[in-house]
C-alpha positions as CSV (number, residue, x, y, z in Angstrom):
1,M,9.6,-5.8,-21.4
2,I,6.7,-5.4,-23.5
3,R,4.9,-1.8,-23.1
4,V,1.4,-2.4,-24.5
5,I,-0.6,-5.4,-24.4
6,N,-3.9,-5.7,-26.0
7,H,-4.3,-9.7,-26.5
8,I,-2.8,-12.9,-25.5
9,T,0.5,-13.5,-27.9
10,L,3.0,-16.3,-27.9
11,K,5.5,-13.5,-27.3
12,L,3.7,-12.8,-24.1
13,F,3.9,-16.4,-22.9
14,N,7.4,-16.8,-23.9
15,T,8.3,-14.0,-21.5
16,M,8.2,-16.3,-18.6
17,S,9.5,-19.9,-18.5
18,P,8.0,-22.4,-20.6
19,T,6.2,-24.2,-17.7
20,L,3.1,-21.6,-18.0
21,A,2.9,-21.8,-21.8
22,E,3.5,-25.6,-22.1
23,K,2.1,-27.3,-18.9
24,E,-1.6,-27.9,-18.6
25,P,-3.2,-26.3,-15.5
26,K,-3.7,-28.8,-12.7
27,T,-7.3,-29.3,-13.6
28,G,-5.9,-30.9,-16.9
29,L,-7.3,-28.2,-19.1
30,S,-5.1,-26.0,-21.4
31,I,-4.8,-22.2,-21.0
32,F,-7.4,-21.4,-23.5
33,E,-9.6,-24.3,-22.1
34,S,-9.4,-22.7,-18.7
35,M,-10.6,-19.5,-20.1
36,E,-13.3,-20.9,-22.1
37,E,-14.6,-22.8,-18.9
38,N,-15.4,-20.0,-17.1
39,E,-15.6,-17.4,-19.9
40,H,-12.6,-15.3,-19.5
41,E,-11.8,-12.5,-21.8
42,Q,-8.0,-12.1,-21.4
43,I,-5.1,-13.2,-19.8
44,I,-1.9,-11.3,-19.6
45,V,1.6,-12.8,-18.6
46,C,4.0,-10.0,-17.4
47,S,7.7,-10.5,-17.0
48,D,10.5,-8.1,-16.6
49,P,13.7,-9.7,-15.7
50,S,15.7,-6.6,-14.8
51,S,13.1,-6.0,-11.7
52,G,12.2,-9.6,-11.1
53,L,8.5,-9.1,-11.7
54,K,6.6,-12.1,-12.7
55,A,3.0,-11.6,-12.9
56,I,-0.5,-12.5,-14.3
57,I,-3.4,-10.3,-14.9
58,A,-6.8,-11.8,-15.7
59,I,-10.1,-10.1,-17.0
60,H,-12.9,-12.2,-16.9
61,N,-15.9,-9.9,-18.1
62,T,-16.4,-6.3,-19.0
63,V,-20.0,-6.3,-19.7
64,L,-20.7,-4.0,-16.9
65,G,-17.5,-1.8,-17.5
66,P,-13.9,-2.0,-17.0
67,S,-12.6,-4.7,-15.0
68,L,-11.5,-3.9,-11.4
69,G,-9.8,-6.0,-8.9
70,G,-6.8,-6.3,-6.6
71,V,-3.3,-7.2,-7.1
72,R,-1.9,-9.6,-4.6
73,M,1.7,-10.6,-4.0
74,W,2.2,-14.2,-2.8
75,P,4.8,-17.1,-3.1
76,Y,3.0,-19.5,-5.2
77,E,4.2,-22.7,-5.0
78,S,4.3,-23.0,-9.0
79,E,3.3,-20.8,-12.2
80,Q,0.3,-23.2,-12.4
81,A,-0.8,-22.4,-8.9
82,A,-0.6,-18.7,-9.7
83,L,-2.7,-19.1,-12.7
84,K,-5.5,-21.1,-11.0
85,D,-5.8,-18.4,-8.5
86,V,-6.1,-15.4,-10.7
87,L,-8.5,-17.1,-12.9
88,R,-10.7,-17.9,-9.8
89,L,-10.2,-14.6,-8.2
90,S,-11.3,-12.6,-11.4
91,R,-14.3,-14.6,-11.9
92,G,-15.4,-13.9,-8.4
93,M,-14.9,-10.1,-8.9
94,T,-17.4,-10.1,-11.9
95,Y,-20.1,-11.5,-10.0
96,K,-19.0,-9.3,-6.7
97,A,-19.5,-6.4,-8.8
98,A,-22.8,-7.6,-10.6
99,L,-24.1,-8.2,-7.0
100,A,-23.1,-4.9,-5.6
101,G,-24.7,-2.9,-8.1
102,L,-21.5,-1.5,-9.7
103,N,-20.9,-0.6,-13.2
104,L,-17.7,-2.6,-13.3
105,G,-16.4,-6.1,-14.6
106,G,-14.2,-8.7,-13.1
107,G,-10.4,-8.7,-13.1
108,K,-7.5,-9.6,-10.8
109,A,-3.7,-10.0,-10.7
110,V,-1.1,-11.9,-8.9
111,I,2.4,-11.0,-8.5
112,I,4.6,-14.1,-7.7
113,G,6.8,-13.5,-4.8
114,N,7.4,-13.3,-1.0
115,P,5.7,-10.0,0.2
116,K,8.2,-10.0,3.2
117,K,11.3,-10.6,1.2
118,D,10.8,-9.7,-2.4
119,K,9.2,-6.2,-2.4
120,K,11.2,-3.2,-4.3
121,E,10.0,-0.2,-6.3
122,A,11.0,-1.5,-9.6
123,I,8.8,-4.3,-9.4
124,F,5.8,-2.4,-9.0
125,R,6.5,0.2,-11.3
126,A,7.1,-2.6,-14.0
127,F,3.6,-4.1,-12.9
128,G,2.2,-0.5,-13.2
129,R,3.3,-0.1,-17.0
130,Y,1.6,-3.4,-17.8
131,V,-1.5,-1.6,-16.3
132,E,-1.2,1.2,-18.0
133,G,-0.7,-0.7,-21.6
134,L,-4.1,-2.2,-20.9
135,A,-5.6,1.4,-21.5
136,G,-8.3,1.1,-18.7
137,R,-9.5,-2.4,-19.5
138,Y,-8.1,-3.4,-16.0
139,I,-8.0,-1.2,-12.9
140,T,-6.0,-2.7,-10.1
141,A,-6.3,-2.1,-6.3
142,E,-4.6,-3.4,-3.2
143,D,-4.9,-7.1,-2.2
144,V,-3.2,-9.5,-0.2
145,G,0.7,-8.9,0.3
146,M,0.4,-5.4,-0.6
147,S,0.5,-1.8,1.1
148,L,-0.6,1.7,0.2
149,Q,3.4,2.3,-0.7
150,D,3.2,-0.7,-3.1
151,M,0.3,0.7,-4.6
152,E,1.8,4.4,-4.8
153,W,4.7,2.9,-6.7
154,I,2.2,1.6,-9.0
155,R,0.5,4.7,-9.7
156,M,3.8,6.4,-10.8
157,E,3.3,4.2,-14.0
158,T,-0.5,4.2,-14.5
159,K,-3.7,6.2,-13.4
160,Y,-5.6,2.9,-13.2
161,V,-4.9,2.4,-9.8
162,T,-7.3,2.5,-6.8
163,G,-6.5,1.9,-2.9
164,I,-4.3,4.7,-2.7
165,S,-3.4,7.2,0.1
166,V,-5.8,9.8,1.1
167,A,-3.0,12.5,0.5
168,L,-3.2,11.4,-3.2
169,G,-6.8,11.4,-3.7
170,G,-7.5,8.0,-2.9
171,S,-9.6,6.1,-0.1
172,G,-6.5,4.8,1.7
173,D,-6.9,1.4,3.5
174,P,-10.1,-0.3,2.4
175,S,-10.2,-3.0,5.2
176,P,-12.6,-0.9,7.2
177,V,-15.2,-0.7,4.7
178,T,-14.6,-4.3,3.7
179,A,-14.9,-5.5,7.3
180,M,-18.1,-3.5,7.6
181,G,-19.7,-5.6,4.9
182,V,-18.6,-8.9,6.3
183,Y,-20.1,-7.5,9.6
184,M,-23.4,-6.6,8.3
185,G,-23.5,-10.0,5.9
186,M,-23.0,-12.0,9.1
187,K,-25.8,-10.1,10.8
188,A,-28.1,-11.5,7.9
189,T,-26.9,-14.6,8.0
190,A,-27.3,-14.7,11.9
191,K,-30.9,-13.5,11.4
192,K,-31.7,-16.5,9.0
193,V,-30.2,-19.0,11.3
194,F,-31.1,-17.9,14.7
195,G,-34.1,-15.5,14.1
196,T,-32.1,-12.6,15.4
197,D,-29.4,-10.5,13.9
198,S,-28.0,-9.8,17.2
199,L,-24.3,-11.3,17.5
200,E,-24.3,-10.4,21.3
201,N,-22.6,-13.7,23.2
202,R,-22.6,-15.5,19.9
203,K,-19.6,-17.8,19.5
204,I,-17.5,-16.8,16.3
205,S,-14.3,-18.1,15.3
206,I,-12.2,-15.9,13.0
207,Q,-9.5,-17.4,10.7
208,G,-6.8,-14.6,10.2
209,A,-5.9,-11.7,11.8
210,G,-4.8,-9.3,9.1
211,N,-6.6,-5.9,8.3
212,V,-10.0,-7.0,7.5
213,S,-10.0,-9.5,10.4
214,S,-9.0,-7.2,13.1
215,H,-11.5,-4.6,12.0
216,L,-14.2,-7.1,11.9
217,A,-13.1,-8.3,15.3
218,R,-13.5,-5.0,16.7
219,Y,-17.0,-4.8,15.4
220,L,-17.9,-8.0,16.9
221,H,-16.1,-7.3,20.0
222,K,-18.0,-4.2,20.5
223,E,-21.3,-5.8,20.1
224,G,-20.6,-8.6,22.9
225,A,-19.5,-11.5,20.9
226,K,-17.2,-14.2,22.1
227,L,-14.1,-14.6,19.8
228,Y,-11.5,-17.3,18.8
229,V,-9.3,-16.0,16.6
230,T,-6.1,-17.7,14.7
231,D,-3.2,-16.6,12.4
232,I,0.2,-18.1,11.5
233,D,1.7,-14.4,12.2
234,E,2.0,-14.8,15.9
235,E,2.5,-10.9,16.1
236,K,-0.6,-9.9,14.4
237,L,-2.5,-12.6,16.5
238,D,-1.2,-11.4,19.9
239,R,-1.9,-7.7,18.9
240,L,-5.8,-9.0,18.1
241,V,-6.2,-10.9,21.4
242,R,-4.8,-7.8,23.3
243,D,-7.3,-5.3,21.6
244,T,-10.3,-7.9,21.6
245,G,-10.0,-10.3,24.6
246,A,-10.4,-13.0,22.0
247,I,-9.0,-16.4,22.6
248,A,-6.2,-17.7,20.4
249,V,-6.3,-20.7,18.7
250,D,-3.7,-22.8,16.9
251,P,-4.1,-22.3,13.1
252,D,-5.2,-26.2,12.4
253,S,-7.4,-26.4,15.2
254,I,-9.6,-23.5,14.2
255,Y,-11.9,-26.0,12.4
256,D,-12.5,-27.8,15.5
257,V,-13.8,-25.0,17.7
258,D,-17.3,-25.3,18.8
259,V,-19.0,-22.2,17.6
260,D,-22.1,-20.4,15.8
261,I,-20.4,-19.0,13.1
262,F,-17.1,-19.7,11.3
263,S,-15.6,-16.7,9.7
264,P,-12.7,-17.4,7.3
265,N,-10.9,-14.2,6.4
266,A,-7.2,-15.3,5.0
267,L,-6.9,-17.2,2.1
268,G,-9.1,-19.4,-0.1
269,G,-9.8,-23.0,-0.9
270,I,-10.1,-23.7,3.2
271,L,-13.6,-25.3,3.0
272,N,-12.6,-28.7,1.6
273,S,-13.0,-32.5,2.1
274,D,-10.6,-32.1,4.9
275,T,-12.0,-29.4,6.9
276,I,-15.8,-29.4,6.4
277,P,-16.2,-32.7,8.4
278,R,-14.4,-31.1,11.5
279,L,-16.5,-27.8,11.3
280,K,-18.7,-27.2,14.5
281,C,-20.8,-24.4,13.6
282,A,-24.1,-23.6,12.1
283,A,-23.0,-20.9,9.6
284,V,-20.0,-19.8,7.7
285,A,-19.6,-16.1,6.9
286,G,-16.4,-14.6,6.1
287,G,-14.3,-12.3,4.0
288,A,-11.8,-14.8,2.4
289,N,-12.1,-15.2,-1.4
290,N,-12.8,-18.4,-2.8
291,Q,-13.4,-20.4,0.4
292,L,-15.0,-23.4,-1.5
293,D,-12.0,-25.3,-2.7
294,D,-14.5,-26.9,-5.2
295,E,-18.0,-25.4,-5.4
296,S,-19.8,-28.4,-7.0
297,V,-18.1,-30.9,-4.3
298,H,-17.8,-28.8,-0.9
299,G,-21.0,-26.5,-1.4
300,P,-23.2,-29.8,-0.9
301,M,-20.7,-31.0,1.7
302,L,-21.9,-28.1,3.7
303,I,-25.5,-28.5,2.7
304,E,-25.6,-32.1,4.3
305,R,-24.0,-31.0,7.3
306,G,-26.6,-28.5,8.0
307,I,-24.3,-25.7,7.6
308,L,-25.6,-22.3,6.1
309,Y,-22.8,-20.8,3.7
310,T,-22.9,-17.0,2.9
311,P,-21.2,-16.7,-0.5
312,D,-17.8,-15.2,-0.1
313,Y,-18.0,-12.7,-3.0
314,V,-21.1,-11.2,-1.9
315,I,-20.1,-10.7,1.8
316,N,-16.9,-9.4,1.1
317,A,-17.8,-7.0,-1.5
318,G,-17.0,-3.6,0.8
319,G,-13.5,-3.7,-0.5
320,V,-14.7,-3.2,-4.2
321,I,-17.3,-0.6,-3.0
322,N,-14.7,1.3,-1.3
323,V,-12.2,1.3,-4.1
324,S,-15.1,2.1,-6.7
325,N,-16.0,5.1,-4.9
326,E,-12.6,6.6,-5.8
327,L,-13.4,6.5,-9.5
328,E,-16.2,9.1,-9.1
329,G,-14.9,11.0,-6.3
330,Y,-14.3,9.3,-2.6
331,N,-16.8,9.8,0.0
332,R,-15.9,7.6,3.0
333,E,-19.4,8.2,4.5
334,Y,-21.3,6.9,1.6
335,A,-18.8,4.0,1.1
336,H,-19.7,2.7,4.6
337,E,-23.4,3.1,3.7
338,Q,-23.0,1.1,0.5
339,A,-21.1,-1.5,2.6
340,A,-23.9,-1.8,5.0
341,R,-26.4,-2.5,2.2
342,I,-24.7,-5.9,2.1
343,Y,-27.2,-6.9,4.8
344,D,-29.9,-6.5,2.3
345,T,-28.3,-8.5,-0.3
346,V,-27.2,-11.3,1.7
347,T,-31.0,-11.3,3.1
348,R,-31.9,-11.2,-0.8
349,I,-29.8,-14.3,-1.6
350,L,-30.8,-16.2,1.3
351,E,-34.6,-15.9,0.5
352,Y,-33.9,-16.7,-3.0
353,A,-32.0,-20.0,-2.2
354,E,-34.9,-21.1,0.1
355,T,-37.7,-20.2,-2.2
356,H,-36.1,-21.9,-5.1
357,N,-34.6,-24.9,-3.3
358,V,-31.1,-24.0,-4.4
359,P,-27.8,-23.5,-2.6
360,T,-26.9,-20.1,-1.4
361,Y,-24.1,-19.9,-3.9
362,T,-26.2,-20.9,-6.9
363,A,-28.8,-18.3,-5.6
364,S,-25.8,-15.7,-5.6
365,N,-24.7,-16.8,-9.0
366,N,-28.2,-16.7,-10.7
367,I,-28.8,-13.3,-9.1
368,A,-25.5,-11.9,-10.7
369,E,-26.1,-13.6,-14.0
370,M,-29.5,-12.0,-14.1
371,R,-27.9,-8.7,-13.9
372,L,-25.1,-9.2,-16.2
373,K,-27.5,-10.2,-18.9
374,Q,-29.9,-7.5,-18.4
375,I,-27.3,-4.7,-18.5
376,G,-25.6,-6.7,-21.5
377,R,-28.8,-6.5,-23.7
378,I,-28.8,-2.7,-22.6
379,K,-25.1,-2.2,-23.8
380,S,-26.3,-3.6,-27.1
381,I,-28.2,-0.3,-28.0
382,Y,-26.0,1.6,-30.1
383,A,-25.0,5.1,-28.1
384,S,-22.4,7.4,-29.7
385,R,-20.3,7.1,-26.9
386,S,-20.4,6.2,-23.2
387,H,-17.6,7.4,-20.6
388,F,-16.3,7.0,-17.1
389,T,-16.2,10.4,-15.2
390,G,-14.2,11.5,-12.2
391,R,-10.7,11.0,-11.4
392,M,-10.1,8.1,-13.9
393,G,-11.4,9.8,-17.0
394,E,-11.0,12.9,-19.1
395,L,-14.4,13.4,-20.1
396,V,-17.2,15.0,-18.3
397,G,-20.0,12.8,-18.5
398,R,-22.1,10.0,-19.9
399,R,-24.5,9.8,-22.9
């Protein structure tokens, strides 16, 4: 197992099967071309046969600060699918952090495996060694398929981890704060579409019944929305139906429900050529990452259908806001306050899109890129040193 990794090398690629190193991604691009296409800085391929670890870490951009992004465990159909996912997700984290006003860059990691069958301490501790070897360029956090226990095992090998339990100085489960951001972003979306941000009596379909979806459904239920929910996990779905009085829907039928707002909160790529023609809603506002399967194709399809799309990496930024607060000393009340400001961010993006006559995802990208360029210029001014404070750093302040 390679302990310290600072750049992509042939040795790293050879630690996995030849498939990832030799085959081109599904887009037809080589690995380096895939990186250059979206200006990724670094990919780290991690393999430890003794534990069974197969993972990929992608660092997209560190202009604003060290890259931060969750690690997800998922049974990808191929290594190429895992690579495609981690590249898209890490890019989204850069834009998410920029729009949330955080001094962090974008990164992400994926562990290839079934979270219901393949979990064991050694896998996560091996992953932690790889994170530690990056010396702070990537800070990891909890994502799909991961638990607090998994993150605590990672923490045994690295301090560059967030989303750990309160008992260990972390924030615990970030999903309540993520859901708060989605909820407030949905209200801002409703204001634009319906002229009021009240969600009382609004019909809202929720795809997913996981942690974020459950908290979101409770916020919406409390306000008086009529909910339709689905999930492939029947146990989670039944629990959410009992808690909120929602109507359960078959997973494939969720796109056909006649609602005011469709809220995707599971995996990405679900807004595609097959599903968009089936949608019966005025707006899409949900917490899933990378909802548009192909932004250049499916964004315009939504516009043609008159459906307002609130960019996912804007509305779901509550998660990264929550864990970023751990870096300077966690305060749950402040994290919720920051997440609630997503209402203002979404409003700004929707207004920019209307004023400049551009799609909402273009508006959010432009605003994020403006901040990256502005702060990038400031970072070009020489300073003797500039350091991170709080739990992650040994030094006491910035200069």
